[in-house]
C-alpha positions in Angstrom: 75.1 57.6 13.3 73.1 54.9 11.5 69.6 55.9 10.5 67.4 53.2 11.9 64.2 54.3 10.2 64.5 54.4 6.4 62.8 53.8 3.1 65.0 52.6 0.4 64.0 51.8 -3.3 65.6 49.0 -5.4 65.3 47.9 -9.0 65.8 44.5 -10.8 68.1 45.2 -13.7 67.0 42.1 -15.8 63.4 42.2 -15.0 60.4 44.6 -15.3 60.1 45.1 -11.6 61.0 47.7 -8.9 60.6 47.6 -5.1 60.9 49.4 -1.9 62.0 48.4 1.5 61.0 50.2 4.7 62.4 49.8 8.2 60.6 51.3 11.3 62.2 51.3 14.7 62.0 54.5 16.5 58.8 55.4 14.5 57.2 52.2 15.9 58.3 53.0 19.4 56.7 56.4 19.1 53.5 55.0 17.8 53.3 52.5 20.5 54.3 55.0 23.3 51.2 57.1 22.8 49.0 54.2 23.8 49.3 50.8 25.7 48.2 48.4 22.9 48.1 44.6 23.4 51.0 42.8 21.8 49.0 41.4 18.8 47.5 44.8 18.1 50.9 46.6 18.3 52.1 44.1 15.7 49.3 44.8 13.4 49.5 48.6 13.9 53.1 48.5 12.9 52.2 46.6 9.7 49.7 49.3 8.9 52.4 51.9 9.3 54.7 49.9 6.9 51.8 49.7 4.4 51.1 53.4 4.5 54.8 54.2 3.9 55.1 51.7 1.1 51.9 52.7 -0.5 52.9 56.3 -0.3 56.1 55.6 -2.0 54.3 54.0 -5.0 52.3 57.2 -5.9 53.8 60.0 -8.0 51.9 63.0 -6.6 52.8 65.2 -3.7 50.3 64.6 -0.8 49.6 62.2 2.0 48.2 58.6 1.9 46.0 57.1 4.6 45.2 53.3 5.0 42.3 52.7 7.3 40.5 49.8 8.7 37.1 50.0 10.3 35.1 47.0 11.7 32.2 46.3 14.1 34.3 43.7 15.7 36.8 44.1 18.6 39.0 46.4 16.5 37.0 49.4 15.7 39.6 51.4 13.8 43.2 51.3 12.6 44.5 54.3 10.8 48.0 54.9 9.4 49.2 58.0 7.5 52.4 58.8 5.6 53.0 62.2 4.3 55.2 63.5 1.4 58.2 64.1 3.7 58.0 60.5 5.0 56.5 61.4 8.5 54.4 58.5 9.6 51.7 58.2 12.2 49.2 55.4 13.3 46.5 54.8 15.8 43.9 52.2 16.8 40.6 52.2 18.7 39.6 48.7 20.0 37.5 47.0 22.7 40.0 45.7 25.3 37.5 43.1 26.6 36.7 41.6 23.2 40.2 41.5 21.8 42.1 38.4 22.9 45.6 39.7 23.7 47.6 36.7 22.6 45.7 35.4 19.5 46.8 36.3 16.1 44.6 38.9 14.3 43.1 37.6 11.0 41.5 40.5 9.1 39.0 38.3 7.4 37.7 37.3 10.7 36.8 40.9 12.1 33.2 40.7 11.1 31.0 41.4 8.0 31.3 45.1 8.6 35.0 45.1 8.2 36.5 47.4 5.4 39.8 48.7 4.3 40.2 52.0 2.6 43.2 53.8 0.9 42.9 57.6 0.7 45.2 59.8 -1.2 45.1 63.5 -0.3 47.1 65.6 -2.8 48.7 68.8 -1.7 46.6 70.4 -4.5 43.3 69.1 -5.8 40.7 66.7 -4.4 41.3 63.6 -2.4 40.2 60.2 -3.7 39.6 56.9 -2.0 39.8 53.3 -3.0 38.1 50.5 -1.0 40.0 47.3 -0.5 38.2 44.0 -0.1 39.0 41.9 3.0 39.2 38.4 1.9 42.6 37.5 3.3 43.9 37.2 6.9 47.0 39.1 6.3 47.3 42.9 5.3 49.9 42.2 2.7 47.7 39.7 0.9 44.8 42.1 1.0 46.9 44.6 -0.7 48.1 42.3 -3.3 44.5 41.3 -4.1 43.5 45.0 -4.4 46.2 45.7 -6.9 45.1 42.5 -8.9 41.5 43.6 -8.9 42.0 47.1 -9.7 43.7 46.1 -13.0 46.9 47.7 -12.0 50.1 46.0 -12.7 50.7 43.3 -10.2 52.4 44.0 -6.8 53.8 42.0 -3.9 53.9 42.9 -0.2 55.8 41.3 2.7 55.2 43.0 6.1 57.0 41.7 9.2 56.9 43.1 12.7 57.0 42.7 16.4 55.9 45.2 19.0 59.0 47.5 18.8 59.9 47.4 15.0 58.9 46.5 11.6 60.3 45.7 8.0 58.2 45.8 4.9 59.1 45.1 1.3 56.9 45.9 -1.7 57.7 44.8 -5.3 55.7 46.3 -8.2 55.7 45.0 -11.9 56.6 47.6 -14.6 55.3 47.9 -18.0 56.9 45.3 -20.3 60.3 46.4 -21.8 62.9 43.8 -20.8 60.7 40.8 -21.0 57.9 41.0 -23.6 56.5 37.6 -23.2 53.6 37.8 -20.7 53.9 34.2 -19.4 57.6 34.5 -18.8 57.1 37.9 -17.0 54.5 36.4 -14.8 56.8 33.4 -14.1 59.6 35.8 -12.9 57.2 37.7 -10.6 56.0 34.5 -9.2 59.6 33.5 -8.4 60.2 36.9 -6.7 57.1 36.2 -4.6 58.4 32.8 -3.5 61.8 34.3 -2.6 60.2 37.2 -0.8 58.0 34.9 1.3 61.1 33.0 2.6 61.9 36.0 4.7 61.0 35.5 8.4 60.3 38.3 10.9 63.3 37.2 13.1 65.7 37.5 10.2 64.2 40.7 8.8 64.3 42.6 12.0 68.0 41.9 12.6 69.5 42.6 9.2 69.9 45.9 7.3 68.1 46.5 4.0 71.2 45.6 1.9 71.8 42.3 3.7 68.1 41.5 3.4 68.0 42.1 -0.3 71.4 40.2 -0.8 69.9 37.3 1.1 66.7 37.3 -0.9 67.6 38.2 -4.4 71.4 37.5 -4.8 70.8 35.8 -8.2 68.4 38.5 -9.5 70.7 41.5 -10.2 68.9 43.7 -7.6 70.3 47.2 -7.3 69.7 49.3 -4.3 69.3 53.0 -4.4 70.1 55.6 -1.6 68.1 55.5 1.6 65.8 58.2 2.9 64.9 58.9 6.6 61.4 58.0 7.9 60.1 59.3 11.2 57.2 59.6 13.4 55.2 62.8 12.9 51.9 64.3 13.3 49.9 66.8 11.1 47.8 68.1 13.9 47.6 71.9 14.3 45.6 74.6 16.1 43.9 75.5 12.9 43.0 72.0 12.1 41.6 71.6 15.5 39.4 74.7 15.1 38.3 73.3 11.7 37.3 70.1 13.5 35.3 72.2 16.0 33.7 74.2 13.3 32.6 71.1 11.4 30.4 70.1 14.2 28.0 72.8 13.5 26.9 75.9 15.5 24.1 74.1 17.5 26.4 71.3 18.7 29.2 73.7 19.5 26.9 75.8 21.6 25.8 72.6 23.4 29.5 71.8 23.9 30.4 75.2 25.3 27.3 75.0 27.7 28.5 71.6 28.9 32.0 72.8 29.6 30.7 75.9 31.5 28.4 73.6 33.6 31.6 71.5 34.5 33.4 74.7 35.6 35.8 74.7 32.7 37.0 78.0 31.0 37.7 76.6 27.6 37.2 74.0 24.9 40.0 71.5 24.7 40.9 69.3 21.7 43.4 66.5 22.2 45.3 64.8 19.2 44.8 61.1 19.6 47.9 60.4 17.5 50.5 62.5 19.4 48.6 63.7 22.5 49.2 67.4 21.6 46.6 69.4 23.5 44.8 72.5 21.9 42.9 74.9 24.2 40.4 77.5 22.9 38.6 80.2 24.8 34.7 80.2 24.5 34.8 83.5 22.6 37.4 82.0 20.2 35.1 79.1 19.5 32.0 81.3 19.2 33.9 83.5 16.7 34.0 80.6 14.4 30.3 81.3 13.5 30.3 85.1 13.7 
């Protein structure tokens, strides 16, 4: 059986550059199945899931990566996570009355309060976060701008999606070894960018990764490595739900319990907004958090 959802790395043998291609199909369907997003937001949410997967591939530590958008416009939140084992999840909160369903969503028009953040949470050690400026309409362009501003080696991103599936490609420049001349190296990277941007969504969503890379870089000596599966997955758990309740503080939790009792409920319920898993805790269990 052909694996529909994959992450696959590649390298340019004659250039100081490496890349990664990600295809999401069943993962996108699972993300969309938890909520009924309008078409334009579904497309953008799939692009965030691609971005999280591609960015997670670029870091060398064990842990998860989250890319998050917050704004005071019609889209309040978009969040996508990719874990070390390539499980991906994504969610959005939005104002259905304010978001025009058929209009393209330009990130740089979401309001002055809009911001992008990339958070890396290592399996061991402290998490750290980077703020990504929003000065471009497309997510891929924002990520390229971020890599350029942060004085890292230049990177390229091309994210393509519809409501049901998505394909994303990233290319990262490597330290100079094969081409020492800086101007020549920049010229090669610019050529790769031009070639990458010729890939249209309709084409990308129909071809497999090898066909896509052959179509784009047939003159570039591009070598494709083995693929690895990607799947929808959540990191919610009973313990994490209890931790979230505990973080509210004792006074607020006591008010929550009183509110549930007044409504005739026998427990406190926590629902995961990513996967709709429900966790139910007795009042004694919740009170025990502060014993």
